[in-house]
ROFIKOL-299312 format. One record per residue (C-alpha): x, y, z. Coordinates in steps of 0.25 Angstrom, whole numbers, plus 5000, padded with zeros to 4 digits. Last residue first. Layout:
N
XYZ;...
This chain:
298
522150145032;523150225024;523550105017;523050145003;521950084994;520750164999;519350165005;518250255009;516850225014;515650325018;514650385027;514550535027;513750625036;512350675041;512050575044;511950425048;510750355053;511350225049;512750205043;513350105035;514750085030;515249985019;516349905014;516549805003;517749724999;518449755012;519449865013;520849825018;520749895028;519349925033;519050055041;517750085048;516950205053;517950315049;517450445055;517350575047;516950705054;516250815045;514950805054;514850655050;515750575042;515750425041;516750325037;517050185031;518450145028;519050065017;520550015016;521449945006;520349954995;519849834988;520449794975;520049664970;518649664977;518349804971;517649874983;516249884987;515950004995;514650025004;514050155010;512850135018;512050245024;510750235033;509650315039;510350445034;510550575043;510650695035;511750755025;512150615020;513550585014;513850445008;515250395006;516050314996;517550324996;518750294987;518350394977;519350414966;518850524957;517850474946;518650454933;518150314931;516750354932;515850324945;514650234943;513450274953;512350184956;510950214960;509850174970;508550234976;507550214987;506450314991;505850325004;504450385009;504250485020;503750595010;503450524996;504650464989;504750474974;504850344966;505850354955;506650454963;507450554956;508950574958;509750704958;511250684957;512350764962;513750784960;514850844969;516350864968;516450924954;516251074959;515351094948;514350994954;513850884946;512350884945;511450764942;509950754938;508750654938;509350524940;508250424942;507850354955;507350224961;508550144956;509650204948;510650104942;511550214936;512250344940;513550394934;514650444943;515250584941;516150654931;516750794933;517550764946;518150844957;518650754968;518050664980;516650674973;515350694980;514050634974;512650694978;511350624977;510050694975;508550664978;507250654970;505750634971;505550644986;504050684989;503950785000;504750785012;505550675019;505750585007;506550465011;507750415003;508350275002;509750264995;510550164986;511850214980;512650134971;514150164969;514950124957;516450144954;516950184967;518450194966;519450104974;520250074962;519749934961;518349984960;517350024972;515849984970;515050074980;513750054987;513050174994;511850155002;510950275007;509750265016;508750355022;509250485015;508050585018;507350665008;506550805007;507450885016;508650885007;507850964996;507650894983;508750904973;508851024963;510050954957;510851094957;510451104972;511050974975;512351004968;512451134975;512251074989;513250964985;514251074981;514051144994;514251025002;515551004995;515951144999;515551125014;516250995016;515750915028;515150805020;513850785027;513450935027;512150925035;510650925032;509650955042;508950845049;507750785042;506450785050;505650655051;505250565039;503750535042;503150465031;502950335039;502850205032;501450145031;500350155041;499650035037;500549935044;500250005057;498749975056;498849825057;500249825063;499749735075;498449675072;497249765075;496449765088;496049905087;496849945100;498049865096;498049925082;497950065088;499150035097;499950005085;499450135078;499850205091;501250155090;501250195075;500950335079;502050335090;503050295080;502750395069;501650415059;500250365059;499450395047;498750515042;497450545034;497150395035;495750425042;496150335054;497550395056;497050545054;495950515065;497050455074;497850575073;496650665076;496350585088;497750605093;498550485097;499050455111;499850325113;499950305128;498950185128;497850265134;498050365122;497950255112;496650205118;496050345118;496450375104;495850235099;494550265106;494450395100;494750335087;493550255088;493250105091;492449995084;493649905083;493249875068;492950025066;494350065072;495049955064;494350015051;494850155054;496250115057;496250025044;495750145035;496750245042;497950145040;497550125025;497350275023;498750305029;499450195021;498950235008;500050335005;501050225008;500650144996;500050005000;
């Protein structure tokens, strides 16, 4: 059943249960209050009519108590509520990279793309998977992400790439799933490039959208022995995973996190394993990443 039908379905079943029990909303309200779960008469009326649906933990607790009062099986009403559309407030954005000039280039790139305002979406999950060749350079990187709409209908979003050195050519994008490439913009400073993606299935407020794409880097791409993801707000989960050439693994590899401009090495392996990853939950703002090399510094 589509999410938009859940409030009506809940209201219809709530009203039917009251009729079968031969009870009124006033009776339900009094019993809830007696059991330490006060709910206003107005709210109960909205629930019964389907004009609103229960949201939040306390409301769902009240629904479970209503099921008990009306002699309904556990979950009979709650299953009709559907997923919550409450997203909670977004904290202010912060500079995750700690470089004012670079952050200015990123802001100009996002502005040139005309991307949605930052308070219209939340990064729930981001997974990066890189294939590293025998020279230690990234050849392919697949990004899979889950976004949540926090205000209005989410139809598009931007992704920004940062290069370790000035460049005139950028990666190409393929294997798009759930999205299409709408626009791209290489910043004149040659360190930043942005892409604007359009969702094939726009997300309604509170709903999520899943996407995936793969980047392939050209041969003249500046040597990049690191892979990282920066977030300007807290993210539910970030995973960064590197897969090295089995015949030419780096001498060492380390995972790191950067918050408030300070970097901390989370884990170091020498020699580097065939694969290495770093995962962080409820992280941000900041940077999560891996770096590797072929010297003996580590």
